C-alpha positions as CSV (number, residue, x, y, z in Angstrom):
1,X,69.3,73.6,158.4
2,X,68.8,77.2,157.5
3,X,65.4,78.2,156.2
4,X,65.0,79.8,152.8
5,X,64.5,83.2,154.6
6,X,67.7,82.8,156.6
7,X,69.6,82.0,153.5
8,X,68.3,85.1,151.9
9,X,69.4,87.2,154.9
10,X,72.9,85.6,154.8
11,X,73.1,86.2,151.1
12,X,72.1,89.8,151.5
13,X,74.6,90.4,154.3
14,X,77.3,88.8,152.2
15,X,76.4,91.0,149.3
16,X,76.6,94.0,151.6
17,X,80.0,93.0,152.8
18,X,81.3,92.3,149.3
19,X,79.9,95.6,148.1
20,X,81.5,97.4,151.0
21,X,84.9,95.9,150.2
22,X,84.5,96.8,146.5
23,X,83.6,100.4,147.4
24,X,86.5,100.6,149.8
25,X,88.9,99.3,147.0
26,X,87.4,101.8,144.6
27,X,87.7,104.7,147.1
28,X,91.3,103.8,147.7
29,X,92.0,103.5,144.0
30,X,90.4,106.9,143.4
31,X,92.4,108.4,146.3
32,X,95.7,107.0,144.9
33,X,94.8,108.3,141.4
34,X,94.2,111.7,142.9
35,X,97.5,111.6,144.7
36,X,99.3,110.5,141.6
37,X,97.6,113.2,139.5
38,X,98.7,115.8,141.9
39,X,102.3,114.6,141.6
40,X,101.9,114.6,137.8
41,X,100.5,118.2,137.8
42,X,103.3,119.4,140.1
43,X,105.9,117.8,137.9
44,X,104.4,119.3,134.7
45,X,104.4,122.7,136.3
46,X,108.0,122.3,137.2
47,X,108.7,121.2,133.7
48,X,107.0,124.3,132.4
49,X,109.2,126.5,134.6
50,X,112.3,124.6,133.5
51,X,111.3,124.8,129.8
52,X,110.8,128.5,130.1
53,X,114.2,128.8,131.6
54,X,115.7,126.9,128.7
55,X,113.8,129.1,126.2
56,X,115.2,132.2,127.9
57,X,118.7,131.0,126.9
58,X,117.7,130.1,123.4
59,X,117.8,133.6,121.9
60,X,121.4,134.0,123.1
61,X,122.7,130.6,122.1
62,X,121.1,130.8,118.6
63,X,122.3,134.3,118.1
64,X,125.9,133.4,119.1
65,X,125.9,130.2,117.0
66,X,124.6,132.1,114.0
67,X,127.4,134.7,114.5
68,X,130.0,132.0,114.7
69,X,128.8,130.4,111.5
70,X,128.8,133.8,109.7
71,X,132.4,134.5,110.9
72,X,133.6,131.1,109.8
73,X,132.1,131.7,106.4
74,X,133.9,135.0,106.1
75,X,137.2,133.2,106.8
76,X,136.5,130.5,104.3
77,X,135.3,132.8,101.5
78,X,138.3,135.1,102.0
79,X,140.8,132.3,101.9
80,X,139.2,130.7,98.9
81,X,139.1,134.1,97.1
82,X,142.8,134.6,97.9
83,X,142.2,138.1,99.1
84,X,140.9,139.9,102.2
85,X,138.7,143.0,101.8
86,X,139.4,145.6,104.4
87,X,135.7,145.7,105.3
88,X,135.9,142.0,106.2
89,X,139.2,142.2,108.2
90,X,137.6,142.4,111.7
91,X,135.2,139.6,111.0
92,X,138.0,137.5,109.4
93,X,140.2,137.9,112.4
94,X,137.4,137.2,114.9
95,X,136.4,134.1,112.9
96,X,140.0,132.9,112.5
97,X,140.6,133.0,116.2
98,X,137.3,131.3,117.0
99,X,137.1,128.7,114.3
100,X,136.8,125.9,116.9
101,X,134.3,127.6,119.2
102,X,131.0,125.8,119.5
103,X,128.1,127.4,121.3
104,X,127.0,124.6,123.7
105,X,123.4,125.0,124.7
106,X,123.3,125.4,128.5
107,X,119.9,123.8,129.0
108,X,118.5,121.7,131.8
109,X,116.2,118.7,131.4
110,X,116.1,117.3,134.9
111,X,112.3,117.1,135.3
112,X,111.7,115.1,132.1
113,X,114.5,112.7,133.2
114,X,113.0,112.4,136.7
115,X,109.5,111.6,135.3
116,X,111.0,108.9,133.1
117,X,113.1,107.3,135.8
118,X,110.3,107.3,138.4
119,X,107.7,105.9,136.0
120,X,105.5,109.0,136.6
121,X,105.5,109.8,132.9
122,X,103.6,106.6,132.1
123,X,100.6,108.0,134.0
124,X,100.4,111.2,132.0
125,X,97.0,110.8,130.2
126,X,97.7,113.1,127.2
127,X,99.5,110.8,124.7
128,X,101.1,113.6,122.6
129,X,102.4,115.3,125.8
130,X,103.7,112.0,127.1
131,X,105.5,111.3,123.8
132,X,107.3,114.6,123.5
133,X,108.4,114.5,127.2
134,X,109.8,111.0,126.7
135,X,111.7,112.1,123.6
136,X,113.2,115.2,125.2
137,X,115.9,113.6,127.4
138,X,116.9,111.1,124.6
139,X,117.2,113.9,122.1
140,X,119.2,116.1,124.4
141,X,121.5,113.2,125.3
142,X,122.1,112.7,121.6
143,X,122.9,116.3,121.2
144,X,125.5,116.1,124.0
145,X,127.2,113.2,122.4
146,X,127.2,114.9,119.0
147,X,128.7,118.1,120.6
148,X,131.6,116.0,122.1
149,X,132.3,114.6,118.7
150,X,132.2,118.0,117.0
151,X,134.5,119.4,119.6
152,X,137.0,116.7,118.9
153,X,136.7,117.5,115.2
154,X,137.3,121.2,116.0
155,X,140.6,120.5,117.7
156,X,142.5,120.2,114.4
157,X,141.8,123.7,113.1
158,X,142.4,125.0,116.6
159,X,145.9,123.4,116.7
160,X,146.7,124.8,113.3
161,X,145.5,128.3,114.2
162,X,147.8,128.2,117.2
163,X,150.7,127.5,114.9
164,X,149.8,130.3,112.5
165,X,148.2,133.1,114.6
166,X,149.5,134.9,117.7
167,X,147.4,137.1,120.0
168,X,148.8,139.8,122.1
169,X,147.1,140.8,125.4
170,X,148.3,143.8,127.3
171,X,151.9,143.4,126.3
172,X,152.0,139.6,126.7
173,X,151.8,137.0,124.0
174,X,149.5,134.0,124.3
175,X,149.5,131.1,121.9
176,X,146.9,129.2,123.9
177,X,143.5,129.0,122.3
178,X,141.8,127.2,125.2
179,X,138.2,128.1,125.8
180,X,138.9,129.1,129.4
181,X,141.5,131.6,128.3
182,X,139.3,132.9,125.6
183,X,136.4,133.5,127.9
184,X,138.4,135.0,130.7
185,X,137.7,138.7,131.1
186,X,141.3,139.7,130.4
187,X,141.9,137.3,127.6
188,X,139.2,137.4,125.0
189,X,139.6,138.2,121.3
190,X,137.9,141.5,121.8
191,X,140.5,142.5,124.4
192,X,143.5,141.4,122.3
193,X,145.6,144.4,121.4
194,X,147.0,142.7,118.3
195,X,146.4,139.7,116.1
196,X,149.4,138.5,114.1
197,X,149.0,136.4,111.0
198,X,150.2,136.2,107.4
199,X,147.1,136.0,105.1
200,X,149.0,134.8,102.1
201,X,150.5,132.0,104.1
202,X,147.1,131.0,105.3
203,X,145.5,131.1,101.9
204,X,148.3,129.1,100.3
205,X,148.1,126.4,103.0
206,X,145.8,123.9,101.3
207,X,145.6,121.7,104.4
208,X,144.6,124.7,106.5
209,X,141.9,125.8,104.0
210,X,140.5,122.2,104.1
211,X,140.4,122.4,107.9
212,X,138.5,125.7,107.6
213,X,136.0,124.1,105.3
214,X,135.3,121.5,108.0
215,X,135.3,124.1,110.7
216,X,132.7,126.1,108.7
217,X,130.5,123.0,108.4
218,X,130.8,122.4,112.1
219,X,129.7,126.0,112.8
220,X,126.7,125.6,110.5
221,X,125.8,122.3,112.3
222,X,126.2,124.1,115.6
223,X,123.8,126.8,114.5
224,X,121.3,124.3,113.2
225,X,121.5,122.1,116.3
226,X,120.9,125.0,118.7
227,X,118.0,126.1,116.6
228,X,116.3,122.7,116.5
229,X,116.8,122.2,120.2
230,X,115.2,125.6,120.9
231,X,112.3,124.7,118.6
232,X,111.8,121.5,120.6
233,X,111.7,123.4,123.8
234,X,109.2,125.8,122.3
235,X,107.0,122.8,121.2
236,X,107.1,121.4,124.8
237,X,106.2,124.8,126.2
238,X,103.3,125.2,123.8
239,X,101.9,121.8,124.5
240,X,102.1,122.3,128.3
241,X,100.2,125.6,127.8
242,X,97.6,123.8,125.6
243,X,96.8,121.5,128.5
244,X,96.6,124.3,131.1
245,X,100.0,124.1,132.7
246,X,101.3,127.6,133.5
């Protein structure tokens, strides 16, 4: 039988062993937390860079979307008034040809998606930052779906414009209004030598005017969507700065 003193020594040794194991577990947990925090910090720095890149495109996309909305409004107001002021002619023709153009925001959101898919986002300690990063990919995906729907809606005025308007480029006629052709260096509206249309015919075509109404609404939506998305990126950038990520 062990004496009381021996039992005390055994208990002390056991306590030391248990304490050592607990300390080892704690050290390992602390080490893993530090490794994870470094991964989080690296991801948030990359998100900051990506967000700033997105913000750098915002000024252009919002400006272009605003211009498209303004041109579409000129077309609509001129047709509804039944007359085209000479001072509005250039804007009317530009808006007419580009009724179906939507300014698609060329943004990236790969870091936020990566943090979601790997589960790293769950370990971000700041609740407000975690929430806005989680929302970003879902919101952007929703915008992409909405853009596809709006582009489908934009095809009807595009097809009608093709029937009623002819562009002339460097001696050749092109009835195609495809985005690729419009954006090509040699075939943009600005490079067209002539735009042929009958204003009275356009204004008298009730179906066409109704299509222009919807196209104008699409352009207003386009401007608002680009603006809201840019505001969201600005909020993400501001919050990252608030928590020291530069």
